[in-house]
mmCIF file as gemmi writes it, N, C-alpha and C atoms, coordinates in Angstrom:
data_model
loop_
_atom_site.group_PDB
_atom_site.id
_atom_site.type_symbol
_atom_site.label_atom_id
_atom_site.label_alt_id
_atom_site.label_comp_id
_atom_site.label_asym_id
_atom_site.label_entity_id
_atom_site.label_seq_id
_atom_site.pdbx_PDB_ins_code
_atom_site.Cartn_x
_atom_site.Cartn_y
_atom_site.Cartn_z
_atom_site.occupancy
_atom_site.B_iso_or_equiv
_atom_site.pdbx_formal_charge
_atom_site.auth_seq_id
_atom_site.auth_asym_id
_atom_site.pdbx_PDB_model_num
ATOM 1 N N . MET Axp A 1 ? 3.795 -13.409 15.023 1 0 ? 1 A 1
ATOM 2 C CA . MET Axp A 1 ? 3.673 -14.801 14.24 1 0 ? 1 A 1
ATOM 3 C C . MET Axp A 1 ? 2.919 -14.698 13.274 1 0 ? 1 A 1
ATOM 4 N N . GLY Axp A 2 ? 2.076 -13.686 13.252 1 0 ? 2 A 1
ATOM 5 C CA . GLY Axp A 2 ? 1.126 -13.582 12.028 1 0 ? 2 A 1
ATOM 6 C C . GLY Axp A 2 ? 2.068 -13.099 10.736 1 0 ? 2 A 1
ATOM 7 N N . ARG Axp A 3 ? 3.117 -12.243 11.126 1 0 ? 3 A 1
ATOM 8 C CA . ARG Axp A 3 ? 3.964 -11.737 9.978 1 0 ? 3 A 1
ATOM 9 C C . ARG Axp A 3 ? 4.715 -12.798 9.484 1 0 ? 3 A 1
ATOM 10 N N . ASN Axp A 4 ? 5.286 -13.544 10.36 1 0 ? 4 A 1
ATOM 11 C CA . ASN Axp A 4 ? 6.051 -14.815 9.763 1 0 ? 4 A 1
ATOM 12 C C . ASN Axp A 4 ? 5.186 -15.829 8.735 1 0 ? 4 A 1
ATOM 13 N N . ILE Axp A 5 ? 3.902 -15.909 9.092 1 0 ? 5 A 1
ATOM 14 C CA . ILE Axp A 5 ? 3.092 -16.63 8.525 1 0 ? 5 A 1
ATOM 15 C C . ILE Axp A 5 ? 2.799 -16.28 6.919 1 0 ? 5 A 1
ATOM 16 N N . VAL Axp A 6 ? 2.633 -14.733 6.955 1 0 ? 6 A 1
ATOM 17 C CA . VAL Axp A 6 ? 2.129 -14.093 5.831 1 0 ? 6 A 1
ATOM 18 C C . VAL Axp A 6 ? 3.512 -13.984 4.877 1 0 ? 6 A 1
ATOM 19 N N . SER Axp A 7 ? 4.554 -13.704 5.562 1 0 ? 7 A 1
ATOM 20 C CA . SER Axp A 7 ? 6.013 -13.705 4.724 1 0 ? 7 A 1
ATOM 21 C C . SER Axp A 7 ? 6.371 -14.992 4.16 1 0 ? 7 A 1
ATOM 22 N N . GLN Axp A 8 ? 5.947 -16.027 5.055 1 0 ? 8 A 1
ATOM 23 C CA . GLN Axp A 8 ? 6.269 -17.534 4.55 1 0 ? 8 A 1
ATOM 24 C C . GLN Axp A 8 ? 5.465 -17.937 2.988 1 0 ? 8 A 1
ATOM 25 N N . GLU Axp A 9 ? 4.267 -17.367 3.075 1 0 ? 9 A 1
ATOM 26 C CA . GLU Axp A 9 ? 3.47 -17.79 1.921 1 0 ? 9 A 1
ATOM 27 C C . GLU Axp A 9 ? 4.228 -17.376 0.501 1 0 ? 9 A 1
ATOM 28 N N . TYR Axp A 10 ? 4.674 -16.5 0.297 1 0 ? 10 A 1
ATOM 29 C CA . TYR Axp A 10 ? 5.656 -15.869 -0.837 1 0 ? 10 A 1
ATOM 30 C C . TYR Axp A 10 ? 6.583 -15.053 -0.375 1 0 ? 10 A 1
ATOM 31 N N . PRO Axp A 11 ? 7.784 -15.852 -0.039 1 0 ? 11 A 1
ATOM 32 C CA . PRO Axp A 11 ? 8.953 -14.994 0.604 1 0 ? 11 A 1
ATOM 33 C C . PRO Axp A 11 ? 9.515 -14.014 -0.421 1 0 ? 11 A 1
ATOM 34 N N . ASN Axp A 12 ? 9.503 -14.237 -1.781 1 0 ? 12 A 1
ATOM 35 C CA . ASN Axp A 12 ? 10.155 -13.377 -2.746 1 0 ? 12 A 1
ATOM 36 C C . ASN Axp A 12 ? 9.446 -12.597 -3.29 1 0 ? 12 A 1
ATOM 37 N N . ASP Axp A 13 ? 7.963 -12.455 -2.931 1 0 ? 13 A 1
ATOM 38 C CA . ASP Axp A 13 ? 7.034 -11.845 -3.835 1 0 ? 13 A 1
ATOM 39 C C . ASP Axp A 13 ? 5.958 -11.132 -2.925 1 0 ? 13 A 1
ATOM 40 N N . PRO Axp A 14 ? 6.5 -10.029 -2.286 1 0 ? 14 A 1
ATOM 41 C CA . PRO Axp A 14 ? 5.552 -9.302 -1.269 1 0 ? 14 A 1
ATOM 42 C C . PRO Axp A 14 ? 4.153 -8.86 -1.742 1 0 ? 14 A 1
ATOM 43 N N . GLY Axp A 15 ? 4.252 -8.718 -3.225 1 0 ? 15 A 1
ATOM 44 C CA . GLY Axp A 15 ? 2.896 -8.473 -3.859 1 0 ? 15 A 1
ATOM 45 C C . GLY Axp A 15 ? 1.67 -9.256 -3.595 1 0 ? 15 A 1
ATOM 46 N N . LYS Axp A 16 ? 2.152 -10.493 -3.321 1 0 ? 16 A 1
ATOM 47 C CA . LYS Axp A 16 ? 1.173 -11.598 -3.238 1 0 ? 16 A 1
ATOM 48 C C . LYS Axp A 16 ? 0.707 -11.661 -1.654 1 0 ? 16 A 1
ATOM 49 N N . HIS Axp A 17 ? 1.518 -11.055 -0.769 1 0 ? 17 A 1
ATOM 50 C CA . HIS Axp A 17 ? 1.106 -10.999 0.675 1 0 ? 17 A 1
ATOM 51 C C . HIS Axp A 17 ? -0.374 -10.384 0.961 1 0 ? 17 A 1
ATOM 52 N N . SER Axp A 18 ? -0.844 -10.671 2.085 1 0 ? 18 A 1
ATOM 53 C CA . SER Axp A 18 ? -2.241 -10.009 2.421 1 0 ? 18 A 1
ATOM 54 C C . SER Axp A 18 ? -1.927 -8.724 3.261 1 0 ? 18 A 1
ATOM 55 N N . ARG Axp A 19 ? -0.758 -8.903 3.742 1 0 ? 19 A 1
ATOM 56 C CA . ARG Axp A 19 ? -0.279 -7.675 4.707 1 0 ? 19 A 1
ATOM 57 C C . ARG Axp A 19 ? 1.034 -7.186 4.366 1 0 ? 19 A 1
ATOM 58 N N . LEU Axp A 20 ? 1.257 -5.885 4.476 1 0 ? 20 A 1
ATOM 59 C CA . LEU Axp A 20 ? 2.744 -5.486 4.14 1 0 ? 20 A 1
ATOM 60 C C . LEU Axp A 20 ? 3.234 -4.886 5.553 1 0 ? 20 A 1
ATOM 61 N N . TRP Axp A 21 ? 4.073 -5.258 6.268 1 0 ? 21 A 1
ATOM 62 C CA . TRP Axp A 21 ? 4.611 -4.537 7.324 1 0 ? 21 A 1
ATOM 63 C C . TRP Axp A 21 ? 5.944 -3.843 6.97 1 0 ? 21 A 1
ATOM 64 N N . ARG Axp A 22 ? 6.89 -4.398 6.492 1 0 ? 22 A 1
ATOM 65 C CA . ARG Axp A 22 ? 8.177 -3.736 6.164 1 0 ? 22 A 1
ATOM 66 C C . ARG Axp A 22 ? 8.15 -2.742 4.987 1 0 ? 22 A 1
ATOM 67 N N . TYR Axp A 23 ? 8.709 -1.505 5.214 1 0 ? 23 A 1
ATOM 68 C CA . TYR Axp A 23 ? 8.927 -0.538 4.261 1 0 ? 23 A 1
ATOM 69 C C . TYR Axp A 23 ? 9.409 -1.003 3.092 1 0 ? 23 A 1
ATOM 70 N N . GLU Axp A 24 ? 10.436 -1.808 3.18 1 0 ? 24 A 1
ATOM 71 C CA . GLU Axp A 24 ? 11.053 -2.246 1.816 1 0 ? 24 A 1
ATOM 72 C C . GLU Axp A 24 ? 10.022 -3.248 0.905 1 0 ? 24 A 1
ATOM 73 N N . ASP Axp A 25 ? 9.215 -3.994 1.588 1 0 ? 25 A 1
ATOM 74 C CA . ASP Axp A 25 ? 8.271 -4.702 0.743 1 0 ? 25 A 1
ATOM 75 C C . ASP Axp A 25 ? 7.079 -3.515 0.196 1 0 ? 25 A 1
ATOM 76 N N . ILE Axp A 26 ? 6.695 -2.602 0.928 1 0 ? 26 A 1
ATOM 77 C CA . ILE Axp A 26 ? 5.743 -1.666 0.588 1 0 ? 26 A 1
ATOM 78 C C . ILE Axp A 26 ? 6.372 -0.973 -0.687 1 0 ? 26 A 1
ATOM 79 N N . ASP Axp A 27 ? 7.676 -0.366 -0.425 1 0 ? 27 A 1
ATOM 80 C CA . ASP Axp A 27 ? 8.265 0.566 -1.564 1 0 ? 27 A 1
ATOM 81 C C . ASP Axp A 27 ? 8.367 -0.532 -2.818 1 0 ? 27 A 1
ATOM 82 N N . LYS Axp A 28 ? 8.907 -1.855 -2.715 1 0 ? 28 A 1
ATOM 83 C CA . LYS Axp A 28 ? 8.864 -2.613 -3.892 1 0 ? 28 A 1
ATOM 84 C C . LYS Axp A 28 ? 7.477 -2.651 -4.461 1 0 ? 28 A 1
ATOM 85 N N . VAL Axp A 29 ? 6.574 -3.24 -3.778 1 0 ? 29 A 1
ATOM 86 C CA . VAL Axp A 29 ? 5.303 -3.139 -4.45 1 0 ? 29 A 1
ATOM 87 C C . VAL Axp A 29 ? 4.679 -1.958 -5.282 1 0 ? 29 A 1
ATOM 88 N N . LEU Axp A 30 ? 4.898 -0.872 -4.614 1 0 ? 30 A 1
ATOM 89 C CA . LEU Axp A 30 ? 4.466 0.422 -5.215 1 0 ? 30 A 1
ATOM 90 C C . LEU Axp A 30 ? 5.483 1.055 -6.32 1 0 ? 30 A 1
ATOM 91 N N . ARG Axp A 31 ? 6.754 0.672 -6.011 1 0 ? 31 A 1
ATOM 92 C CA . ARG Axp A 31 ? 7.529 1.176 -7.108 1 0 ? 31 A 1
ATOM 93 C C . ARG Axp A 31 ? 7.664 0.261 -8.44 1 0 ? 31 A 1
ATOM 94 N N . LYS Axp A 32 ? 7.402 -0.861 -8.34 1 0 ? 32 A 1
ATOM 95 C CA . LYS Axp A 32 ? 7.421 -1.84 -9.34 1 0 ? 32 A 1
ATOM 96 C C . LYS Axp A 32 ? 6.065 -2.342 -9.899 1 0 ? 32 A 1
ATOM 97 N N . ASN Axp A 33 ? 4.968 -1.657 -9.202 1 0 ? 33 A 1
ATOM 98 C CA . ASN Axp A 33 ? 3.879 -1.94 -9.837 1 0 ? 33 A 1
ATOM 99 C C . ASN Axp A 33 ? 3.535 -3.343 -9.69 1 0 ? 33 A 1
ATOM 100 N N . LYS Axp A 34 ? 3.806 -3.94 -8.5 1 0 ? 34 A 1
ATOM 101 C CA . LYS Axp A 34 ? 3.601 -5.394 -8.266 1 0 ? 34 A 1
ATOM 102 C C . LYS Axp A 34 ? 2.516 -5.877 -7.225 1 0 ? 34 A 1
ATOM 103 N N . GLY Axp A 35 ? 1.766 -4.887 -6.951 1 0 ? 35 A 1
ATOM 104 C CA . GLY Axp A 35 ? 0.465 -5.156 -6.159 1 0 ? 35 A 1
ATOM 105 C C . GLY Axp A 35 ? -0.599 -6.176 -6.646 1 0 ? 35 A 1
ATOM 106 N N . THR Axp A 36 ? -1.119 -6.894 -5.902 1 0 ? 36 A 1
ATOM 107 C CA . THR Axp A 36 ? -2.427 -7.807 -6.436 1 0 ? 36 A 1
ATOM 108 C C . THR Axp A 36 ? -3.511 -7.537 -5.456 1 0 ? 36 A 1
ATOM 109 N N . GLU Axp A 37 ? -4.426 -8.178 -5.645 1 0 ? 37 A 1
ATOM 110 C CA . GLU Axp A 37 ? -5.829 -7.973 -4.938 1 0 ? 37 A 1
ATOM 111 C C . GLU Axp A 37 ? -5.663 -8.874 -3.622 1 0 ? 37 A 1
ATOM 112 N N . ALA Axp A 38 ? -4.443 -9.563 -3.41 1 0 ? 38 A 1
ATOM 113 C CA . ALA Axp A 38 ? -4.17 -10.069 -2.134 1 0 ? 38 A 1
ATOM 114 C C . ALA Axp A 38 ? -3.943 -9.389 -1.005 1 0 ? 38 A 1
ATOM 115 N N . ILE Axp A 39 ? -3.37 -8.044 -1.495 1 0 ? 39 A 1
ATOM 116 C CA . ILE Axp A 39 ? -2.974 -7.26 -0.256 1 0 ? 39 A 1
ATOM 117 C C . ILE Axp A 39 ? -4.278 -6.477 0.266 1 0 ? 39 A 1
ATOM 118 N N . GLN Axp A 40 ? -4.356 -6.642 1.396 1 0 ? 40 A 1
ATOM 119 C CA . GLN Axp A 40 ? -5.489 -6.068 1.903 1 0 ? 40 A 1
ATOM 120 C C . GLN Axp A 40 ? -5.1 -4.812 3.201 1 0 ? 40 A 1
ATOM 121 N N . ALA Axp A 41 ? -3.735 -5.134 3.544 1 0 ? 41 A 1
ATOM 122 C CA . ALA Axp A 41 ? -3.514 -3.729 4.517 1 0 ? 41 A 1
ATOM 123 C C . ALA Axp A 41 ? -1.756 -3.494 4.355 1 0 ? 41 A 1
ATOM 124 N N . MET Axp A 42 ? -1.563 -2.42 4.767 1 0 ? 42 A 1
ATOM 125 C CA . MET Axp A 42 ? -0.24 -1.968 4.984 1 0 ? 42 A 1
ATOM 126 C C . MET Axp A 42 ? -0.042 -1.194 6.397 1 0 ? 42 A 1
ATOM 127 N N . SER Axp A 43 ? 0.855 -1.642 6.926 1 0 ? 43 A 1
ATOM 128 C CA . SER Axp A 43 ? 0.97 -1.318 8.502 1 0 ? 43 A 1
ATOM 129 C C . SER Axp A 43 ? 1.955 -0.397 8.877 1 0 ? 43 A 1
ATOM 130 N N . ARG Axp A 44 ? 1.546 0.302 9.778 1 0 ? 44 A 1
ATOM 131 C CA . ARG Axp A 44 ? 2.512 1.673 10.234 1 0 ? 44 A 1
ATOM 132 C C . ARG Axp A 44 ? 2.883 2.54 9.181 1 0 ? 44 A 1
ATOM 133 N N . ILE Axp A 45 ? 2.051 2.936 8.402 1 0 ? 45 A 1
ATOM 134 C CA . ILE Axp A 45 ? 2.507 3.903 7.14 1 0 ? 45 A 1
ATOM 135 C C . ILE Axp A 45 ? 2.217 5.23 7.607 1 0 ? 45 A 1
ATOM 136 N N . GLU Axp A 46 ? 3.53 5.907 7.359 1 0 ? 46 A 1
ATOM 137 C CA . GLU Axp A 46 ? 3.533 7.303 7.907 1 0 ? 46 A 1
ATOM 138 C C . GLU Axp A 46 ? 3.625 8.306 6.647 1 0 ? 46 A 1
ATOM 139 N N . GLN Axp A 47 ? 3.902 7.618 5.257 1 0 ? 47 A 1
ATOM 140 C CA . GLN Axp A 47 ? 3.899 8.118 4.18 1 0 ? 47 A 1
ATOM 141 C C . GLN Axp A 47 ? 3.986 7.176 3.059 1 0 ? 47 A 1
ATOM 142 N N . LEU Axp A 48 ? 3.03 7.351 2.138 1 0 ? 48 A 1
ATOM 143 C CA . LEU Axp A 48 ? 2.892 6.498 1.116 1 0 ? 48 A 1
ATOM 144 C C . LEU Axp A 48 ? 3.813 6.478 -0.042 1 0 ? 48 A 1
ATOM 145 N N . TRP Axp A 49 ? 3.938 7.78 -0.504 1 0 ? 49 A 1
ATOM 146 C CA . TRP Axp A 49 ? 5.06 8.084 -1.678 1 0 ? 49 A 1
ATOM 147 C C . TRP Axp A 49 ? 5.343 9.624 -1.748 1 0 ? 49 A 1
ATOM 148 N N . ILE Axp A 50 ? 6.367 10.16 -2.26 1 0 ? 50 A 1
ATOM 149 C CA . ILE Axp A 50 ? 6.692 11.634 -2.385 1 0 ? 50 A 1
ATOM 150 C C . ILE Axp A 50 ? 6.422 11.908 -3.907 1 0 ? 50 A 1
ATOM 151 N N . GLY Axp A 51 ? 5.934 13.083 -3.774 1 0 ? 51 A 1
ATOM 152 C CA . GLY Axp A 51 ? 5.671 13.586 -5.242 1 0 ? 51 A 1
ATOM 153 C C . GLY Axp A 51 ? 4.48 13.036 -6.211 1 0 ? 51 A 1
ATOM 154 N N . ILE Axp A 52 ? 4.481 13.044 -7.322 1 0 ? 52 A 1
ATOM 155 C CA . ILE Axp A 52 ? 3.441 12.573 -8.13 1 0 ? 52 A 1
ATOM 156 C C . ILE Axp A 52 ? 3.75 11.437 -8.797 1 0 ? 52 A 1
ATOM 157 N N . LYS Axp A 53 ? 3.193 10.23 -8.496 1 0 ? 53 A 1
ATOM 158 C CA . LYS Axp A 53 ? 3.386 9.093 -9.09 1 0 ? 53 A 1
ATOM 159 C C . LYS Axp A 53 ? 2.063 8.564 -9.904 1 0 ? 53 A 1
ATOM 160 N N . LYS Axp A 54 ? 2.312 7.834 -10.958 1 0 ? 54 A 1
ATOM 161 C CA . LYS Axp A 54 ? 1.16 7.131 -11.779 1 0 ? 54 A 1
ATOM 162 C C . LYS Axp A 54 ? 1.237 5.544 -11.473 1 0 ? 54 A 1
ATOM 163 N N . PHE Axp A 55 ? 0.23 5.385 -10.96 1 0 ? 55 A 1
ATOM 164 C CA . PHE Axp A 55 ? 0.074 3.626 -10.647 1 0 ? 55 A 1
ATOM 165 C C . PHE Axp A 55 ? -1.141 3.223 -11.247 1 0 ? 55 A 1
ATOM 166 N N . ASP Axp A 56 ? -0.866 2.637 -12.673 1 0 ? 56 A 1
ATOM 167 C CA . ASP Axp A 56 ? -2.036 2.233 -13.376 1 0 ? 56 A 1
ATOM 168 C C . ASP Axp A 56 ? -2.757 1.204 -12.653 1 0 ? 56 A 1
ATOM 169 N N . LYS Axp A 57 ? -2.281 0.216 -11.917 1 0 ? 57 A 1
ATOM 170 C CA . LYS Axp A 57 ? -3.158 -0.892 -11.513 1 0 ? 57 A 1
ATOM 171 C C . LYS Axp A 57 ? -3.694 -0.421 -10.021 1 0 ? 57 A 1
ATOM 172 N N . LEU Axp A 58 ? -3.412 0.67 -9.386 1 0 ? 58 A 1
ATOM 173 C CA . LEU Axp A 58 ? -3.878 1.141 -8 1 0 ? 58 A 1
ATOM 174 C C . LEU Axp A 58 ? -5.308 1.509 -8.267 1 0 ? 58 A 1
ATOM 175 N N . LYS Axp A 59 ? -6.264 0.637 -7.883 1 0 ? 59 A 1
ATOM 176 C CA . LYS Axp A 59 ? -7.686 1.079 -7.818 1 0 ? 59 A 1
ATOM 177 C C . LYS Axp A 59 ? -8.301 1.691 -6.416 1 0 ? 59 A 1
ATOM 178 N N . PHE Axp A 60 ? -7.544 1.26 -5.474 1 0 ? 60 A 1
ATOM 179 C CA . PHE Axp A 60 ? -8.541 1.437 -4.087 1 0 ? 60 A 1
ATOM 180 C C . PHE Axp A 60 ? -7.424 1.72 -2.985 1 0 ? 60 A 1
ATOM 181 N N . ILE Axp A 61 ? -7.303 2.801 -2.295 1 0 ? 61 A 1
ATOM 182 C CA . ILE Axp A 61 ? -6.763 2.88 -0.888 1 0 ? 61 A 1
ATOM 183 C C . ILE Axp A 61 ? -7.743 3.246 0.139 1 0 ? 61 A 1
ATOM 184 N N . ASP Axp A 62 ? -7.621 2.341 1.368 1 0 ? 62 A 1
ATOM 185 C CA . ASP Axp A 62 ? -8.319 2.689 2.384 1 0 ? 62 A 1
ATOM 186 C C . ASP Axp A 62 ? -7.758 3.093 3.562 1 0 ? 62 A 1
ATOM 187 N N . LEU Axp A 63 ? -7.709 4.319 3.816 1 0 ? 63 A 1
ATOM 188 C CA . LEU Axp A 63 ? -6.676 4.931 4.814 1 0 ? 63 A 1
ATOM 189 C C . LEU Axp A 63 ? -7.229 5.085 6.157 1 0 ? 63 A 1
ATOM 190 N N . THR Axp A 64 ? -8.495 4.664 6.262 1 0 ? 64 A 1
ATOM 191 C CA . THR Axp A 64 ? -9.103 4.679 7.709 1 0 ? 64 A 1
ATOM 192 C C . THR Axp A 64 ? -8.381 4.123 8.933 1 0 ? 64 A 1
ATOM 193 N N . ALA Axp A 65 ? -7.563 2.961 8.849 1 0 ? 65 A 1
ATOM 194 C CA . ALA Axp A 65 ? -6.891 2.67 9.997 1 0 ? 65 A 1
ATOM 195 C C . ALA Axp A 65 ? -5.263 2.954 9.764 1 0 ? 65 A 1
ATOM 196 N N . SER Axp A 66 ? -5.045 4.026 9.016 1 0 ? 66 A 1
ATOM 197 C CA . SER Axp A 66 ? -3.653 4.408 8.975 1 0 ? 66 A 1
ATOM 198 C C . SER Axp A 66 ? -3.389 5.404 10.076 1 0 ? 66 A 1
ATOM 199 N N . LEU Axp A 67 ? -3.459 5.275 11.307 1 0 ? 67 A 1
ATOM 200 C CA . LEU Axp A 67 ? -3.175 6.108 12.355 1 0 ? 67 A 1
ATOM 201 C C . LEU Axp A 67 ? -1.82 6.639 12.524 1 0 ? 67 A 1
ATOM 202 N N . PHE Axp A 68 ? -0.899 6.223 11.439 1 0 ? 68 A 1
ATOM 203 C CA . PHE Axp A 68 ? 0.472 6.682 11.783 1 0 ? 68 A 1
ATOM 204 C C . PHE Axp A 68 ? 0.686 7.425 10.541 1 0 ? 68 A 1
ATOM 205 N N . LEU Axp A 69 ? -0.06 7.842 9.487 1 0 ? 69 A 1
ATOM 206 C CA . LEU Axp A 69 ? 0.001 8.533 8.323 1 0 ? 69 A 1
ATOM 207 C C . LEU Axp A 69 ? 0.038 10.037 8.617 1 0 ? 69 A 1
ATOM 208 N N . ILE Axp A 70 ? 1.306 10.785 8.387 1 0 ? 70 A 1
ATOM 209 C CA . ILE Axp A 70 ? 1.328 12.016 8.672 1 0 ? 70 A 1
ATOM 210 C C . ILE Axp A 70 ? 1.5 13.182 7.413 1 0 ? 70 A 1
ATOM 211 N N . ILE Axp A 71 ? 1.608 12.357 6.285 1 0 ? 71 A 1
ATOM 212 C CA . ILE Axp A 71 ? 1.703 13.084 5.051 1 0 ? 71 A 1
ATOM 213 C C . ILE Axp A 71 ? 1.052 12.386 3.889 1 0 ? 71 A 1
ATOM 214 N N . THR Axp A 72 ? -0.156 12.868 3.222 1 0 ? 72 A 1
ATOM 215 C CA . THR Axp A 72 ? -0.788 12.368 2.184 1 0 ? 72 A 1
ATOM 216 C C . THR Axp A 72 ? 0.087 12.759 0.757 1 0 ? 72 A 1
ATOM 217 N N . PRO Axp A 73 ? 0.087 11.615 -0.086 1 0 ? 73 A 1
ATOM 218 C CA . PRO Axp A 73 ? 0.755 12.048 -1.114 1 0 ? 73 A 1
ATOM 219 C C . PRO Axp A 73 ? -0.205 12.711 -2.11 1 0 ? 73 A 1
ATOM 220 N N . ASP Axp A 74 ? 0.374 13.208 -3.341 1 0 ? 74 A 1
ATOM 221 C CA . ASP Axp A 74 ? -0.355 13.727 -4.298 1 0 ? 74 A 1
ATOM 222 C C . ASP Axp A 74 ? -1.15 12.713 -5.087 1 0 ? 74 A 1
ATOM 223 N N . PHE Axp A 75 ? -2.465 12.754 -5.124 1 0 ? 75 A 1
ATOM 224 C CA . PHE Axp A 75 ? -3.213 11.614 -5.765 1 0 ? 75 A 1
ATOM 225 C C . PHE Axp A 75 ? -3.583 12.088 -7.392 1 0 ? 75 A 1
ATOM 226 N N . THR Axp A 76 ? -3.142 13.252 -8.013 1 0 ? 76 A 1
ATOM 227 C CA . THR Axp A 76 ? -3.674 14.009 -9.096 1 0 ? 76 A 1
ATOM 228 C C . THR Axp A 76 ? -3.51 13.031 -10.285 1 0 ? 76 A 1
ATOM 229 N N . GLU Axp A 77 ? -2.424 12.04 -10.424 1 0 ? 77 A 1
ATOM 230 C CA . GLU Axp A 77 ? -2.197 11.383 -11.743 1 0 ? 77 A 1
ATOM 231 C C . GLU Axp A 77 ? -2.637 10.03 -11.464 1 0 ? 77 A 1
ATOM 232 N N . LEU Axp A 78 ? -3.408 9.643 -10.41 1 0 ? 78 A 1
ATOM 233 C CA . LEU Axp A 78 ? -3.953 8.399 -10.458 1 0 ? 78 A 1
ATOM 234 C C . LEU Axp A 78 ? -5.014 8.089 -11.375 1 0 ? 78 A 1
ATOM 235 N N . ASN Axp A 79 ? -5.317 6.964 -11.821 1 0 ? 79 A 1
ATOM 236 C CA . ASN Axp A 79 ? -6.43 6.82 -12.901 1 0 ? 79 A 1
ATOM 237 C C . ASN Axp A 79 ? -7.721 7.226 -12.428 1 0 ? 79 A 1
ATOM 238 N N . GLY Axp A 80 ? -8.575 7.39 -13.533 1 0 ? 80 A 1
ATOM 239 C CA . GLY Axp A 80 ? -9.842 7.891 -13.082 1 0 ? 80 A 1
ATOM 240 C C . GLY Axp A 80 ? -10.769 6.905 -12.207 1 0 ? 80 A 1
ATOM 241 N N . ILE Axp A 81 ? -10.507 5.569 -12.048 1 0 ? 81 A 1
ATOM 242 C CA . ILE Axp A 81 ? -11.417 4.834 -11.326 1 0 ? 81 A 1
ATOM 243 C C . ILE Axp A 81 ? -10.8 4.466 -10.01 1 0 ? 81 A 1
ATOM 244 N N . PHE Axp A 82 ? -9.962 5.42 -9.591 1 0 ? 82 A 1
ATOM 245 C CA . PHE Axp A 82 ? -9.245 5.072 -8.203 1 0 ? 82 A 1
ATOM 246 C C . PHE Axp A 82 ? -10.31 5.689 -7.165 1 0 ? 82 A 1
ATOM 247 N N . ARG Axp A 83 ? -10.281 5.06 -6.043 1 0 ? 83 A 1
ATOM 248 C CA . ARG Axp A 83 ? -11.032 5.315 -5.061 1 0 ? 83 A 1
ATOM 249 C C . ARG Axp A 83 ? -10.234 5.501 -3.63 1 0 ? 83 A 1
ATOM 250 N N . LEU Axp A 84 ? -10.534 6.466 -2.996 1 0 ? 84 A 1
ATOM 251 C CA . LEU Axp A 84 ? -9.833 6.862 -1.777 1 0 ? 84 A 1
ATOM 252 C C . LEU Axp A 84 ? -10.776 6.875 -0.746 1 0 ? 84 A 1
ATOM 253 N N . VAL Axp A 85 ? -10.413 6.055 0.284 1 0 ? 85 A 1
ATOM 254 C CA . VAL Axp A 85 ? -11.45 6.223 1.708 1 0 ? 85 A 1
ATOM 255 C C . VAL Axp A 85 ? -10.605 6.486 2.789 1 0 ? 85 A 1
ATOM 256 N N . CYS Axp A 86 ? -10.917 7.569 3.568 1 0 ? 86 A 1
ATOM 257 C CA . CYS Axp A 86 ? -10.397 7.9 4.784 1 0 ? 86 A 1
ATOM 258 C C . CYS Axp A 86 ? -11.192 8.586 5.567 1 0 ? 86 A 1
ATOM 259 N N . LEU Axp A 87 ? -10.869 8.535 6.866 1 0 ? 87 A 1
ATOM 260 C CA . LEU Axp A 87 ? -11.647 9.064 8.022 1 0 ? 87 A 1
ATOM 261 C C . LEU Axp A 87 ? -11.043 10.163 8.556 1 0 ? 87 A 1
ATOM 262 N N . ALA Axp A 88 ? -11.463 11.28 8.809 1 0 ? 88 A 1
ATOM 263 C CA . ALA Axp A 88 ? -10.896 12.623 9.413 1 0 ? 88 A 1
ATOM 264 C C . ALA Axp A 88 ? -11.424 12.597 10.943 1 0 ? 88 A 1
ATOM 265 N N . PHE Axp A 89 ? -10.183 12.753 11.596 1 0 ? 89 A 1
ATOM 266 C CA . PHE Axp A 89 ? -10.274 12.799 13.177 1 0 ? 89 A 1
ATOM 267 C C . PHE Axp A 89 ? -10.452 14.1 13.883 1 0 ? 89 A 1
């Protein structure tokens, strides 16, 4: 039910959703640099991206609840004010 409510807010613009569940929406937001401050979570993520990417607008990733994440990307090209939060198990 929550997924439907979030998706109905902006059906054609996943960058304005508070939660991203579908791989297609996550991929679109990251590839086209369409993320906004509205995004609070991406669910069931196994991998964020492959290789080195430069996301000028990406400032913060909190991976503490990313229980399904099995591969972390190369963060070397992200801007200097980027902050990564993660919890090791």
